[in-house]
C-alpha positions in Angstrom: 0.0 0.0 0.0 1.3 3.4 -1.0 1.8 6.1 1.6 0.3 9.5 1.1 2.4 12.5 1.6 1.1 14.1 4.8 2.8 17.4 4.3 1.0 18.2 1.1 -2.8 18.2 1.0 -4.5 16.2 -1.7 -5.5 18.4 -4.7 -9.1 18.3 -5.8 -10.1 19.5 -9.3 -11.8 22.9 -9.2 -14.3 23.0 -12.1 -16.3 26.2 -11.3 -15.0 27.6 -8.1 -11.5 28.6 -7.1 -10.0 28.0 -3.7 -11.9 31.0 -2.2 -15.3 29.8 -3.4 -15.7 32.4 -6.2 -16.3 31.5 -9.8 -13.1 30.6 -11.6 -12.2 32.6 -14.7 -12.5 30.2 -17.6 -11.8 32.7 -20.4 -9.3 35.4 -20.9 -10.4 38.9 -20.1 -11.5 41.0 -23.0 -9.4 44.0 -23.8 -11.1 47.3 -23.2 -11.7 49.7 -26.1 -9.8 52.9 -25.9 -11.8 55.6 -24.2 -12.8 58.5 -26.5 -13.0 61.8 -24.8 -15.8 64.2 -25.8 -14.8 67.6 -26.8 -16.4 70.3 -24.7 -17.4 73.4 -26.5 -17.7 76.5 -24.3 -21.2 78.0 -24.2 -20.1 81.3 -25.8 -18.8 79.4 -28.8 -21.7 77.0 -29.2 -24.5 78.0 -31.7 -27.6 79.3 -29.8 -30.7 77.2 -30.3 -33.3 79.2 -32.1 -37.0 78.6 -31.2 -39.1 77.1 -33.9 -41.9 79.5 -34.7 -44.7 78.2 -36.9 -45.3 80.4 -40.0 -48.3 82.6 -39.8 -50.8 82.0 -42.5 -50.2 84.3 -45.4 -53.1 86.5 -46.2 -54.0 87.6 -49.7 -56.9 89.2 -51.5 -59.3 87.7 -54.1 -62.0 89.1 -56.4 -65.2 87.1 -56.5 -66.0 86.1 -60.1 -69.3 84.3 -59.5 -72.5 86.4 -59.3 -73.7 84.7 -56.1 -71.0 82.9 -54.1 -72.1 81.0 -51.0 -70.2 81.6 -47.7 -70.2 78.5 -45.6 -69.5 77.7 -41.9 -66.9 75.0 -42.8 -64.8 74.2 -45.8 -67.1 71.7 -47.6 -70.2 71.7 -49.7 -72.3 70.0 -47.0 -71.7 72.8 -44.4 -74.4 75.3 -43.5 -74.7 78.3 -45.8 -74.1 81.5 -43.8 -74.8 84.1 -46.6 -74.2 84.9 -50.3 -71.7 87.2 -51.8 -73.4 89.0 -54.7 -71.3 92.2 -55.1 -68.3 90.4 -56.8 -66.1 92.4 -54.6 -62.6 92.0 -53.2 -62.1 89.9 -50.0 -59.2 89.0 -47.8 -58.4 85.3 -47.4 -56.7 84.5 -44.0 -56.4 80.7 -44.4 -56.7 78.1 -47.0 -57.8 74.4 -46.9 -58.3 72.1 -49.9 -59.4 74.8 -52.3 -61.4 76.8 -49.8 -60.5 80.2 -48.5 -61.4 81.5 -45.0 -62.7 85.0 -44.7 -62.1 87.4 -41.7 -65.7 86.7 -40.5 -64.8 83.0 -40.2 -66.8 81.8 -43.2 -65.4 79.8 -46.1 -65.7 80.4 -49.8 -64.7 78.1 -52.7 -61.6 79.6 -54.3 -62.4 78.3 -57.7 -65.0 81.1 -58.0 -62.4 83.8 -57.3 -59.2 85.2 -58.8 -56.2 86.5 -56.8 -55.8 90.3 -56.9 
């Protein structure tokens, strides 16, 4: 029978834990990518942010070419008729939607019966 060496403890294979009970490193550590420093631009050199302001609707004038043009409450042919324009005068359009022009009084007229002045 062979004698065991009493001075040296018997070595056991350590599969997942090292001698301190922590997980053993089984692969080599990955190299870190070089750190890229961001350039800091002083506030006085940075471009100021300009606020975004929506464009105001462009107003323009039209001359009515139809002898009796209907003014409607909404920009469609099913909307209630408010009044008729019979003077074939010049009117200011303050907004435009799908071929309809909005007058200052809030009513809408079909722009195909007008011409821009």
